[in-house]
FIBA-392274 format. One line per 8 residues: number of its first residue (from 1); for each residue x, y, z of N, C-alpha, C, O, CB. Coordinates in steps of 0.2 Angstrom, whole numbers, plus 2048, in hexadecimal, padded with zeros to 3 digits. Last residue first. Glycine has a CB too. Example, Ala and Ser with C-alpha at 12.3 -4.5 7.8 and 13.67 -1.06 7.14 Angstrom:
# residues 2
2) 840/7F5/823/844/7FB/824/840/800/827/843/806/828/846/7FD/81D ~ 842/7E4/827/83E/7EA/827/842/7F0/827/847/7EF/82A/839/7EA/82D
***
This chain:
# residues 266
266) 958/DCA/328/958/DC3/326/957/DC2/31F/956/DBD/31C/951/DC0/329 ~ 958/DD6/32E/95F/DD4/329/95F/DCD/329/964/DC9/32A/967/DD7/32C ~ 94E/DD9/336/950/DDD/330/955/DDB/32C/956/DDE/326/951/DE3/332 ~ 94D/DCF/33F/948/DD0/339/94B/DD4/333/94A/DD3/32D/942/DD4/33D ~ 959/DD3/347/959/DCC/343/953/DCD/33C/954/DCB/337/958/DC5/349 ~ 954/DDE/34D/95A/DDF/347/95A/DD9/344/95C/DD9/33E/960/DE1/34A ~ 94B/DD9/353/948/DDE/34F/94E/DDD/34A/94D/DDB/344/947/DE5/351 ~ 951/DD1/35D/94C/DCE/359/94A/DD2/352/948/DD0/34D/946/DCE/35D
258) 962/DD5/35D/95B/DD6/360/957/DD2/35A/959/DD1/355/958/DDD/361 ~ 970/DCA/35B/96B/DD1/359/965/DD1/35D/963/DCD/361/968/DD0/350 ~ 977/DC0/35E/97B/DC6/35E/976/DCB/35B/979/DD1/358/982/DC5/359 ~ 970/DB3/361/971/DB6/359/975/DBC/358/978/DBD/352/96C/DB9/357 ~ 970/DB1/36F/971/DAD/36A/974/DAF/363/979/DAC/360/96C/DA9/369 ~ 96F/DBE/375/973/DBA/377/975/DB4/372/97B/DB2/372/971/DB8/37D ~ 963/DC3/36F/96A/DC6/36E/96F/DC1/36F/973/DC0/36B/96C/DCC/371 ~ 95A/DBB/376/95B/DBB/36D/963/DBD/36C/967/DBA/369/955/DC2/369
250) 95B/DC0/383/95C/DB9/381/95E/DB8/37A/962/DB4/378/956/DB4/383 ~ 957/DCD/37F/95D/DCD/383/960/DC5/381/965/DC4/37F/95A/DCF/38B ~ 94A/DCD/37B/950/DCF/377/957/DCE/379/95B/DCF/374/951/DD5/377 ~ 944/DC8/386/944/DC4/381/94B/DC6/37D/950/DC2/37B/93E/DC4/37E ~ 946/DD2/390/947/DCC/392/949/DC8/38C/94E/DC4/38B/942/DCA/396 ~ 93F/DDC/387/946/DDE/388/94A/DD6/38B/950/DD5/38A/947/DE5/38E ~ 932/DD7/387/935/DD8/381/93C/DD8/383/93F/DD4/380/932/DDE/37E ~ 92E/DCC/396/92E/DD1/393/933/DD1/38D/937/DCD/38D/930/DD5/397
242) 92F/DBF/399/92A/DC3/39D/92A/DCA/39A/925/DCD/39C/92C/DC5/3A5 ~ 92B/DB2/38E/930/DB7/390/92B/DBC/394/925/DBD/392/934/DB9/38A ~ 925/DA8/387/925/DA8/38E/929/DAD/391/92B/DAD/397/928/DA1/390 ~ 922/DA8/37A/928/DA4/37B/929/DA4/383/92E/DA2/385/92E/DA6/377 ~ 918/DB2/378/916/DAA/376/91A/DA6/378/919/DA1/37A/916/DA8/370 ~ 91E/DBE/37C/919/DBB/380/918/DB3/37F/918/DAE/383/911/DC0/37E ~ 927/DBF/372/929/DBF/378/925/DBB/37D/926/DB8/382/92B/DC5/378 ~ 91D/DC0/367/922/DBA/367/924/DBA/36F/924/DB5/372/929/DBC/362
234) 917/DCC/36B/913/DC7/36B/918/DC0/36B/917/DBB/36E/90E/DC8/365 ~ 923/DD5/368/920/DD4/36F/91B/DCF/370/91B/DCD/375/91C/DDA/372 ~ 925/DD4/35B/92B/DD1/35F/928/DCF/367/92A/DCB/36B/931/DD8/360 ~ 91B/DCE/34F/91A/DD2/355/920/DCF/359/921/DC9/35B/913/DD1/358 ~ 921/DCD/33E/921/DC9/345/920/DCE/34B/924/DD3/34B/928/DC6/346 ~ 922/DCF/330/91F/DD4/335/91D/DD1/33B/918/DD2/33E/918/DD7/332 ~ 924/DBF/328/924/DC6/329/91F/DCA/32F/91A/DC8/330/923/DC9/323 ~ 92B/DAF/32D/925/DB5/32D/927/DBC/32C/92C/DBE/32F/920/DB4/333
226) 937/DA9/32E/932/DA7/329/92D/DAC/329/92C/DAE/323/92E/DA0/32C ~ 93F/DB0/337/942/DAE/331/93C/DAB/32C/93C/DAD/326/949/DA7/331 ~ 938/DAF/343/939/DB5/341/93C/DB4/339/93C/DB9/336/93E/DB9/345 ~ 936/DA1/344/930/DA5/344/932/DAC/340/930/DAE/33B/92C/DA6/34D ~ 943/D9E/347/940/D9B/342/93A/D9E/341/939/D9E/33B/93E/D94/342 ~ 947/DA5/353/94A/DA7/34D/946/DA4/347/947/DA7/341/952/DA5/34E ~ 93E/DA0/35C/93E/DA7/35A/941/DA9/354/93E/DAE/351/940/DAA/35E ~ 943/D92/35D/93C/D94/35B/93A/D9B/358/936/D9C/353/937/D93/361
218) 950/D96/363/94F/D93/35D/948/D93/35A/948/D94/353/951/D8E/35E ~ 94A/D9B/36F/94D/D9F/36A/94F/D9C/363/94F/DA0/35E/953/DA1/36D ~ 946/D8E/374/940/D94/374/943/D99/36D/940/D9A/368/93F/D9A/37D ~ 952/D86/375/94C/D84/371/948/D8B/36E/947/D8C/368/947/D7F/376 ~ 958/D8E/37E/95B/D8D/378/956/D8B/372/955/D8D/36C/960/D87/37A ~ 950/D8B/38A/951/D93/387/953/D93/37F/951/D96/37B/957/D96/38C ~ 952/D7D/38B/94B/D80/388/94C/D87/387/949/D89/382/945/D7F/38E ~ 95F/D7F/38F/95D/D7A/389/956/D7D/386/955/D7F/381/95C/D70/38C
210) 95F/D85/39B/961/D88/396/960/D85/38F/961/D88/38A/967/D8A/397 ~ 956/D7B/3A2/954/D82/3A1/957/D85/39B/954/D89/397/955/D86/3A8 ~ 95D/D70/3A2/958/D71/3A0/955/D78/39E/952/D79/399/954/D6D/3A3 ~ 970/D75/39F/96A/D74/3A4/962/D74/39F/962/D77/39A/969/D7C/3AB ~ 97A/D6C/394/977/D73/396/971/D70/39A/96E/D6B/399/973/D79/38F ~ 97F/D62/38E/984/D67/392/981/D6D/392/984/D72/392/98A/D68/38F ~ 977/D58/38A/977/D5E/386/97C/D62/387/97E/D67/383/970/D61/386 ~ 978/D4E/394/978/D4B/38B/978/D52/388/97A/D52/382/96F/D46/388
202) 97A/D52/39F/97F/D4D/39E/97F/D4C/396/983/D4A/393/97E/D47/3A3 ~ 96F/D5A/3A2/976/D5C/3A2/97B/D59/39E/97F/D5B/39B/978/D5C/3A9 ~ 965/D51/39E/965/D57/399/96C/D59/39A/970/D5B/395/960/D5E/39A ~ 966/D49/3A9/967/D46/3A2/969/D4C/39D/96E/D4C/399/95F/D44/3A0 ~ 962/D50/3B4/96A/D4E/3B4/96C/D4B/3AC/971/D4C/3AA/96D/D47/3B9 ~ 955/D52/3B1/95A/D58/3B2/961/D57/3B0/965/D5A/3AD/95A/D5A/3BA ~ 951/D46/3B2/950/D49/3AB/956/D4F/3AB/959/D51/3A6/948/D4C/3AB ~ 953/D43/3C1/957/D3F/3BB/956/D41/3B5/95B/D40/3B1/955/D38/3BA
194) 94B/D4C/3C6/952/D4C/3C7/956/D49/3C3/95B/D4A/3C2/953/D4B/3CD ~ 93E/D48/3C2/941/D4F/3BE/949/D50/3C0/94D/D53/3BD/93D/D56/3C1 ~ 93E/D37/3BC/93D/D3D/3C2/941/D42/3BE/944/D41/3BA/941/D3B/3CA ~ 935/D31/3AE/93A/D30/3B2/93A/D36/3B7/935/D3A/3B7/940/D30/3AE ~ 92C/D2F/3A3/92D/D29/3A8/932/D29/3AB/936/D24/3AB/92B/D23/3A6 ~ 928/D39/39B/92C/D35/399/92E/D30/39D/933/D2C/39B/931/D39/396 ~ 91F/D3F/3A4/91C/D3D/39D/920/D39/39A/91E/D35/397/91B/D43/398 ~ 926/D43/3AF/920/D40/3B0/91F/D3C/3A8/91D/D36/3A8/91B/D44/3B3
186) 92E/D4D/3A9/931/D46/3AD/92C/D42/3AD/92C/D3C/3AA/934/D46/3B4 ~ 925/D57/3A6/929/D53/3A0/92C/D4D/3A3/92C/D48/39F/92E/D57/39D ~ 922/D5B/3B3/91D/D58/3AE/921/D54/3A9/920/D4E/3A9/918/D5D/3AB ~ 92F/D61/3B7/92B/D5A/3BB/925/D57/3B7/924/D51/3B7/927/D5D/3C1 ~ 933/D6A/3AE/936/D64/3AE/934/D5F/3B2/935/D59/3B1/93C/D64/3AE ~ 927/D73/3A6/92A/D70/3AB/92D/D6A/3AC/929/D65/3AA/926/D71/3B0 ~ 924/D7C/399/926/D75/39A/929/D76/3A0/92E/D79/3A0/92A/D71/394 ~ 919/D85/391/91C/D87/397/91E/D80/39A/919/D7E/39D/918/D8C/39D
178) 91C/D87/37F/919/D84/384/91D/D85/38C/923/D85/38C/917/D7C/382 ~ 923/D8B/374/91F/D8F/378/91C/D8E/37E/91B/D92/382/91B/D91/374 ~ 928/D7E/36E/92D/D82/371/929/D88/376/92C/D8A/37B/932/D86/36C ~ 923/D70/36A/91F/D76/36D/924/D7A/372/923/D7B/378/918/D73/372 ~ 92D/D68/367/926/D68/363/921/D6D/365/91D/D6F/361/922/D60/364 ~ 937/D6A/36F/937/D6C/369/931/D6C/365/92F/D70/360/93B/D68/366 ~ 932/D63/37A/931/D6A/37A/933/D6D/375/931/D73/374/935/D6C/37F ~ 930/D57/376/929/D59/379/92B/D61/379/926/D66/378/928/D56/381
170) 93D/D54/374/939/D53/36E/931/D57/36F/92E/D59/36A/939/D4C/36D ~ 942/D53/380/945/D58/37C/940/D59/376/93E/D5F/375/94D/D55/379 ~ 93C/D48/385/93A/D4E/388/93B/D54/385/938/D59/385/93F/D4E/38F ~ 941/D3F/37D/93B/D3F/37B/939/D45/37F/934/D48/37D/936/D38/37C ~ 950/D3F/380/94D/D41/37A/947/D43/379/946/D48/375/94D/D3D/377 ~ 94E/D3A/38F/94F/D41/38C/94E/D44/386/94B/D49/385/956/D41/38D ~ 94A/D2D/38B/947/D31/38F/948/D39/38D/943/D3D/38C/947/D2F/395 ~ 957/D29/383/94F/D29/380/94B/D2D/384/948/D32/381/94C/D22/380
162) 964/D33/380/961/D2F/385/959/D2F/383/956/D34/382/963/D31/38C ~ 968/D3D/378/968/D36/374/964/D32/379/961/D2D/377/971/D33/372 ~ 965/D4F/376/966/D48/37A/965/D42/375/962/D42/36F/960/D46/380 ~ 969/D5C/36A/964/D56/36C/967/D50/36F/96C/D4D/36C/95F/D53/365 ~ 96D/D6C/36C/971/D64/36D/969/D61/36D/964/D63/370/977/D62/375 ~ 96C/D78/362/968/D75/367/96A/D6E/367/96A/D6A/362/960/D76/365 ~ 975/D86/35E/976/D7F/35E/970/D7C/362/970/D7E/368/97C/D7C/361 ~ 979/D93/360/974/D92/35C/973/D89/35A/970/D87/355/975/D98/355
154) 986/D94/367/980/D97/36A/97A/D95/366/974/D95/369/980/D9E/36A ~ 992/D8F/364/98E/D8A/366/986/D8D/367/981/D89/369/991/D88/36C ~ 99D/D94/358/999/D97/35C/992/D93/35D/98E/D92/359/998/D9D/359 ~ 9AE/D97/352/9A8/D93/353/9A4/D95/359/9A6/D97/35F/9A9/D8D/353 ~ 9B8/DA0/34E/9B2/DA1/34D/9AC/D9D/34F/9A7/D9F/34E/9B2/DA2/349 ~ 9C4/D9B/349/9C4/DA0/34F/9BD/DA3/34F/9BD/DAA/34F/9CA/DA5/34F ~ 9C5/D91/340/9C8/D8F/348/9C7/D95/34C/9C9/D95/352/9D1/D8D/348 ~ 9C0/D96/336/9BB/D92/339/9BE/D90/340/9BA/D8F/344/9BB/D8B/335
146) 9CA/D9E/32F/9C5/DA1/334/9C1/D9C/337/9BD/D9F/33B/9C1/DA7/330 ~ 9CF/D94/328/9D4/D97/32E/9CF/D9A/333/9CE/D98/339/9D9/D9E/32C ~ 9C7/D92/31C/9C8/D8C/322/9CC/D90/328/9CA/D8E/32E/9CE/D84/320 ~ 9C8/D9F/317/9C2/D9D/31A/9C2/D98/31F/9BF/D98/325/9BF/D9A/315 ~ 9D6/D9F/313/9D4/DA3/319/9CD/DA1/31C/9CC/DA1/322/9D3/DAB/316 ~ 9D5/D94/309/9D9/D94/30F/9D7/D99/314/9D7/D97/31A/9DF/D95/30E ~ 9CE/D9A/300/9CB/D94/303/9CF/D94/30B/9CD/D94/310/9CC/D8D/2FE ~ 9D6/DA5/2FD/9CF/DA7/2FF/9CD/DA1/304/9CB/DA2/30A/9C8/DA9/2F9
138) 9E2/DA0/2F8/9E1/DA4/2FD/9DB/DA4/301/9DB/DA4/307/9E3/DA9/2FB ~ 9DA/D99/2ED/9DF/D95/2F2/9DF/D99/2F8/9DD/D97/2FD/9E8/D94/2EF ~ 9D7/DA3/2E5/9D2/D9F/2E8/9D5/D9A/2ED/9D2/D99/2F2/9CF/D9B/2E3 ~ 9E3/DA9/2E2/9DE/DAD/2E6/9D9/DA9/2EA/9D7/DAA/2EF/9DB/DB2/2E1 ~ 9E8/DA0/2DA/9EC/DA2/2E0/9E7/DA5/2E3/9E6/DA3/2E9/9F2/DA8/2DF ~ 9DD/D9E/2CE/9DF/D98/2D3/9E3/D9B/2DA/9E3/D97/2DF/9E3/D93/2CF ~ 9D0/DA8/2CC/9D8/DA8/2CC/9D9/DA3/2D1/9D7/DA3/2D7/9DA/DB0/2CE ~ 9C3/DAC/2C7/9C7/DA5/2C8/9CD/DA3/2C7/9CF/D9F/2C4/9C7/DA1/2C4
130) 9B7/DB5/2CC/9BF/DB6/2CA/9C3/DAF/2CB/9C5/DAE/2D0/9C3/DBB/2CE ~ 9A9/DB2/2D0/9AD/DB1/2C9/9B4/DB2/2C8/9B5/DB1/2C2/9AB/DB3/2C4 ~ 9A6/DB4/2DE/9A7/DBB/2DA/9A9/DB9/2D2/9AA/DBE/2CE/9AE/DC0/2DD ~ 9A8/DAA/2E8/9A3/DA9/2E2/9A3/DB0/2DE/99D/DB0/2DB/99D/DA7/2E5 ~ 9B2/DAE/2F0/9B3/DA7/2EC/9AE/DA6/2E7/9B0/DA3/2E2/9B2/DA1/2F1 ~ 9AD/DB9/2F6/9B2/DBA/2F1/9B4/DB3/2ED/9B7/DB3/2E7/9B9/DBD/2F5 ~ 9A5/DB3/300/9A1/DB7/2FA/9A7/DB8/2F4/9A5/DB8/2EE/99D/DBF/2FD ~ 9AF/DAF/309/9AB/DAA/305/9A7/DAD/2FF/9A7/DAA/2FA/9A5/DA7/309
122) 9B4/DBB/30C/9B9/DB6/309/9B4/DB1/306/9B5/DAF/300/9BE/DB3/30F ~ 9AB/DC2/313/9AE/DC4/30C/9B2/DBF/308/9B3/DBF/302/9B2/DCB/30C ~ 9A7/DB8/31D/9A3/DBC/319/9A6/DBE/312/9A4/DBB/30D/9A2/DC1/31C ~ 9B5/DBA/324/9B3/DB3/321/9AC/DB4/31C/9AC/DB1/317/9B1/DAE/328 ~ 9B5/DC7/327/9BA/DC5/323/9B7/DBE/31F/9B8/DBD/319/9C0/DC5/328 ~ 9AA/DCA/330/9AA/DCE/32A/9AF/DC9/325/9AD/DC8/31F/9AC/DD6/32C ~ 9A6/DB8/336/9A9/DBF/336/9A9/DC2/330/9A9/DBF/32B/9AF/DBF/338 ~ 99A/DAE/33B/99D/DB1/334/9A0/DB8/335/99C/DBD/336/997/DB1/32D
114) 99B/DA2/347/998/DA9/345/99D/DAC/340/9A3/DAC/341/999/DAE/34C ~ 998/D92/343/99D/D97/343/999/D9D/343/994/D9D/33F/9A2/D97/33D ~ 993/D81/349/991/D88/345/996/D8E/347/998/D8E/34D/989/D8A/347 ~ 999/D70/344/999/D76/349/996/D7C/345/996/D7C/33F/99F/D78/34B ~ 99D/D5F/345/99A/D65/342/999/D6B/348/999/D6A/34E/992/D64/33F ~ 9AE/D5A/345/9A8/D59/348/9A5/D60/345/9A8/D65/343/9A8/D58/351 ~ 9BB/D59/340/9B7/D53/33F/9B0/D53/342/9AD/D4E/342/9BB/D4E/342 ~ 9C4/D62/33E/9BE/D63/33C/9B9/D5F/33A/9B5/D5F/336/9BF/D67/338
106) 9D1/D60/343/9CD/D65/347/9C5/D67/345/9C1/D6A/347/9D1/D6C/347 ~ 9D4/D58/33C/9D5/D54/342/9D0/D5A/345/9CC/D58/348/9DD/D53/345 ~ 9D7/D5D/32E/9D2/D59/32F/9D0/D57/336/9CA/D55/336/9D4/D54/32C ~ 9E0/D65/32B/9DB/D68/32E/9D6/D64/331/9D2/D65/336/9D7/D6C/328 ~ 9EC/D64/322/9ED/D61/329/9E6/D66/32E/9E7/D69/333/9F7/D63/32B ~ 9EB/D64/314/9EC/D6A/318/9EC/D6A/31F/9EB/D6F/322/9E7/D6F/316 ~ 9E9/D57/311/9F0/D5A/310/9F1/D61/312/9F7/D63/313/9F0/D5B/309 ~ 9DC/D55/317/9E2/D51/31B/9E8/D55/317/9EC/D56/31B/9E3/D47/31B
98) 9D4/D5D/311/9D6/D5E/316/9DB/D5B/319/9DE/D5E/31E/9D1/D5D/319 ~ 9D7/D58/302/9D8/D5E/304/9D9/D5F/30B/9DE/D62/30C/9D4/D63/302 ~ 9D2/D4A/305/9D8/D4B/303/9DB/D51/305/9E0/D51/308/9D9/D4A/2FE ~ 9C4/D4D/307/9C7/D4C/30D/9CF/D4B/30B/9D3/D4B/310/9C4/D47/312 ~ 9BF/D5D/300/9C0/D55/2FF/9C4/D54/304/9C9/D58/306/9C3/D52/2F9 ~ 9B3/D67/303/9BA/D66/304/9BA/D5F/304/9B7/D5B/308/9BD/D69/30A ~ 9A7/D74/2FD/9A9/D6E/2FF/9B0/D6B/2FE/9B4/D6C/2FA/9A6/D6A/2FB ~ 99F/D83/303/9A6/D80/301/9A6/D79/302/9A5/D78/308/9AB/D83/305
90) 991/D8C/2FD/993/D86/300/99B/D84/2FE/99C/D83/2F8/98E/D81/2FD ~ 985/D97/2FF/98B/D96/2FD/98E/D91/300/98E/D92/306/98E/D9B/2FE ~ 975/D9C/2FD/979/D96/300/97F/D97/2FB/97E/D97/2F5/974/D8E/301 ~ 969/DA5/300/96E/DA5/2FB/974/DA1/2FF/978/DA4/302/96F/DAC/2F9 ~ 957/DA1/305/95F/DA2/306/964/DA2/300/962/D9E/2FB/962/D9D/30C ~ 94A/DA5/30D/94D/DA4/306/954/DA6/308/956/DAB/30C/94A/DAA/300 ~ 948/D9D/31D/947/DA4/319/94B/DA2/313/94F/D9D/314/94A/DAC/31C ~ 94B/D90/320/946/D93/324/944/D9A/321/93E/D9C/322/949/D95/32B
82) 94E/D81/31A/94F/D89/319/949/D8B/31C/944/D89/31A/94F/D8B/311 ~ 956/D73/322/950/D77/322/951/D7E/31F/954/D81/323/94D/D78/327 ~ 961/D66/31D/960/D6D/31F/959/D6F/31D/956/D6E/317/966/D71/31A ~ 969/D59/326/963/D5B/322/964/D63/323/967/D65/328/95B/D57/324 ~ 977/D4D/328/973/D52/328/96E/D54/325/96D/D50/320/976/D56/328 ~ 983/D42/32B/97C/D42/32A/979/D49/32B/97A/D4B/331/979/D3D/32F ~ 992/D44/326/98E/D45/32B/988/D46/328/987/D49/323/991/D4A/330 ~ 99C/D41/31C/998/D3C/31D/994/D3D/324/993/D39/328/99C/D35/31D
74) 9A6/D4F/322/9A5/D49/31B/9A1/D44/31F/9A3/D43/325/9AD/D44/317 ~ 99E/D5C/32C/9A4/D56/32A/9A1/D52/324/99B/D51/322/9A7/D51/332 ~ 99A/D6C/32A/997/D65/32A/99D/D60/327/9A0/D60/321/98F/D64/325 ~ 997/D7B/331/99D/D76/32F/999/D6F/330/996/D6D/335/9A5/D76/335 ~ 98F/D89/32D/990/D82/331/994/D7E/32D/994/D7E/327/98A/D7E/332 ~ 98E/D9A/332/98F/D95/32D/98E/D8F/330/98E/D8F/336/994/D95/329 ~ 984/DA9/336/988/DA4/337/989/D9F/331/985/D9F/32C/984/DA1/33D ~ 97D/DB4/332/984/DB6/334/987/DB0/337/98C/DB1/33A/985/DBC/339
66) 970/DB0/32D/975/DB2/329/97C/DB5/32B/980/DB6/327/972/DB7/326 ~ 96D/DA1/338/96C/DA8/336/971/DAA/331/975/DA6/32F/96C/DAD/33C ~ 96C/D93/33B/970/D95/338/96E/D9B/335/96D/D9B/32F/972/D91/334 ~ 96A/D86/348/968/D8C/345/96D/D90/342/972/D92/345/965/D90/34A ~ 96B/D76/348/971/D7B/348/96E/D80/345/96E/D80/33F/978/D78/345 ~ 969/D68/353/966/D6D/34F/96A/D72/34F/96C/D75/354/961/D6E/351 ~ 971/D59/356/96D/D5E/357/96C/D63/352/96F/D62/34C/96F/D60/35C ~ 978/D4D/352/979/D51/359/974/D56/35C/973/D57/361/97F/D54/358
58) 974/D48/345/973/D45/34D/974/D48/353/971/D47/358/977/D3F/34E ~ 96F/D59/340/973/D54/340/971/D4F/345/96D/D51/349/97B/D55/341 ~ 968/D66/337/967/D61/33C/96B/D5B/33B/96B/D58/336/961/D60/33C ~ 967/D77/334/96A/D72/333/96A/D6E/339/96A/D70/33E/971/D73/331 ~ 95D/D84/32D/95E/D7F/334/961/D79/331/95D/D75/32D/957/D7E/338 ~ 960/D95/327/95E/D8D/327/960/D8A/32E/964/D8D/333/963/D89/320 ~ 95C/DA5/320/95D/DA1/326/95B/D99/324/957/D98/320/958/DA4/32D ~ 963/DB3/315/95E/DAE/317/961/DA9/31F/966/DA9/322/95C/DA9/30F
50) 973/DB3/30D/96C/DB6/310/966/DB0/311/965/DAB/30E/96A/DBC/309 ~ 97E/DAA/30D/97F/DB3/30C/978/DB6/30F/978/DBB/312/97F/DB5/302 ~ 97F/D9D/316/979/DA0/313/97A/DA8/313/979/DAB/318/972/D9F/317 ~ 98B/D8F/314/989/D97/317/983/D99/313/983/D98/30D/98F/D9C/316 ~ 992/D82/31A/98D/D85/316/98B/D8B/31A/989/D8C/320/987/D80/315 ~ 9A2/D78/315/99F/D7E/319/99A/D82/317/99B/D85/311/9A4/D84/31B ~ 9A3/D66/316/9A0/D6C/313/9A0/D72/317/99F/D71/31D/99A/D6A/312 ~ 9AC/D58/310/9AA/D5C/316/9A7/D63/313/9AA/D65/30D/9B0/D5D/31B
42) 9A5/D4B/305/9A8/D51/307/9A7/D55/30D/9A2/D54/30F/9A6/D55/303 ~ 99C/D43/303/9A2/D40/304/9A8/D45/306/9AE/D44/307/9A4/D3C/2FD ~ 98D/D48/30D/991/D48/307/998/D45/309/99A/D44/30F/992/D4F/305 ~ 97C/D42/311/983/D43/313/988/D43/30D/987/D40/307/985/D3C/318 ~ 96A/D46/317/970/D43/312/976/D44/314/977/D47/319/971/D45/30C ~ 95B/D49/319/960/D47/31C/965/D43/317/963/D3E/313/95D/D43/320 ~ 956/D56/30E/953/D4F/312/95A/D4D/314/95F/D4F/311/94E/D49/30E ~ 953/D66/30D/956/D61/30B/957/D5B/30E/95B/D5C/314/95B/D64/30B
34) 944/D70/30A/948/D6A/30F/94B/D66/30B/949/D62/307/944/D65/314 ~ 93D/D7F/309/940/D7A/307/944/D75/30A/949/D77/30E/944/D7C/302 ~ 939/D8A/30F/935/D85/311/938/D7E/30D/936/D78/30F/92D/D86/30E ~ 93E/D97/305/93C/D96/30B/938/D8E/30A/936/D8C/305/937/D9C/30E ~ 949/D91/2F8/944/D94/2FB/942/D92/300/943/D8C/302/93F/D95/2F6 ~ 95B/D92/2F4/956/D8F/2F6/950/D93/2FA/951/D97/2FF/959/D8A/2FA ~ 968/D93/2E8/963/D97/2EC/95E/D91/2ED/95C/D8D/2E9/960/D9D/2EA ~ 97A/D8F/2E9/974/D8D/2E7/96E/D92/2EC/96F/D93/2F2/974/D86/2E8
26) 98B/D8C/2E4/985/D92/2E5/97F/D8F/2E5/97F/D8B/2E0/985/D98/2E0 ~ 999/D84/2E9/992/D84/2E6/98D/D88/2E8/98C/D89/2EE/990/D7D/2E7 ~ 9A8/D7E/2E7/9A4/D84/2E8/99D/D84/2E5/99C/D83/2DF/9A8/D8A/2E5 ~ 9B5/D72/2EC/9B0/D74/2E7/9AB/D79/2EA/9AB/D79/2F0/9AC/D6C/2E4 ~ 9C6/D6E/2EE/9C1/D71/2F1/9BB/D72/2EC/9BD/D74/2E6/9C4/D76/2F4 ~ 9D0/D67/2E7/9CC/D63/2EC/9C7/D67/2EF/9C3/D65/2F4/9D1/D60/2F2 ~ 9D5/D6E/2DE/9D9/D6A/2E2/9D6/D67/2E8/9D9/D66/2ED/9DD/D6E/2E4 ~ 9CD/D74/2D5/9D1/D6F/2D1/9D7/D6C/2D7/9DC/D69/2D6/9D5/D73/2CA
18) 9C2/D7A/2D8/9C8/D7F/2D8/9CD/D7A/2D6/9D2/D7D/2D5/9CA/D82/2DF ~ 9B2/D7B/2D0/9B7/D77/2D4/9BE/D7B/2D3/9C0/D7E/2CD/9B8/D6F/2D0 ~ 9A2/D82/2D2/9A9/D82/2D0/9AD/D7E/2D4/9AD/D7F/2DA/9AC/D88/2D0 ~ 991/D84/2CD/997/D80/2D0/99D/D81/2CE/99E/D82/2C8/996/D7A/2CE ~ 980/D89/2D1/988/D8C/2CE/98D/D88/2D2/98E/D87/2D8/98A/D95/2CF ~ 976/D7A/2D3/979/D81/2D4/97F/D82/2D0/982/D7E/2CC/97A/D83/2DA ~ 977/D6B/2DC/977/D6E/2D6/979/D76/2D6/97E/D78/2D8/972/D6D/2D4 ~ 976/D61/2E6/975/D68/2E8/974/D6D/2E2/971/D72/2E2/97B/D6A/2EB
10) 97A/D54/2E3/973/D55/2E7/971/D5D/2E6/96B/D5F/2E5/975/D52/2F1 ~ 987/D55/2DC/980/D51/2D9/979/D53/2DE/973/D53/2DB/982/D47/2DC ~ 990/D5E/2DF/98B/D61/2DB/984/D5B/2D9/97F/D5C/2D7/990/D65/2D3 ~ 998/D56/2E9/993/D5B/2EC/98E/D5E/2E6/988/D60/2E8/998/D61/2EF ~ 997/D45/2E5/99A/D4C/2E3/995/D51/2E6/98F/D51/2E5/99C/D4C/2DA ~ 98F/D3B/2EA/995/D39/2E8/99B/D40/2E7/9A1/D3F/2E7/994/D36/2E2 ~ 985/D3C/2F8/987/D40/2F2/98E/D3D/2EF/993/D3D/2F3/987/D49/2F4 ~ 97B/D30/300/983/D33/300/985/D36/2F8/986/D33/2F3/988/D2C/302
2) 96C/D32/306/970/D30/301/978/D34/302/979/D39/305/96D/D33/2FA ~ 95E/D28/30F/964/D2D/310/969/D2D/309/96A/D28/307/968/D2B/317
***
């Protein structure tokens, strides 16, 4: 694992420093690229103006389609998998900047935000080449302010830490289209269904059924992001949904779009 001395060290791309502790980095990544586990001395807001990525931290996996962004605190281990070609726009914040702005306490944990139109435009405006310090300061402040009104845990798959529960979770994630029954999983990992159910609730704050549904939707997002001309009907069947409407409803709950709408805008 590496610790980047400055944000530009690991990511390259078009880099601009605002002069007061904020760095702006624009970078393109092709589908299939993986940025292995690393951390930065700075906190960062990672946004893909186009494309889909998956950010993994010790707590879990965060699916980040185009209308989401992810906040990663300083020195937080994370990796990034590019599921579809992305135009990444990243804001890096020195800890001194966060402390000066009195925002560090509320930004100590990672989270995903639903990107409003205002946040989208603010981020893109920071990369439009108009290097006016006063304008940049206002846009950065606006972007950070918007973070506090848009947290969205729907695309987060919490990863349990208890060994038996984690093994069960890994089995489901390894085959999200499988019909996983908690009784069978409990036998495989060496515990009872009742204990495993309790562990999932305490470790992930989700019921086993809800956790599995979130894992299935994450698999759907990944497939729709990485492949062209996916049959929504076949995908719904593969994931164990009784009908396309049932699948579309579950998918919309997480992404805010139907599978067809997501594919059209990926």
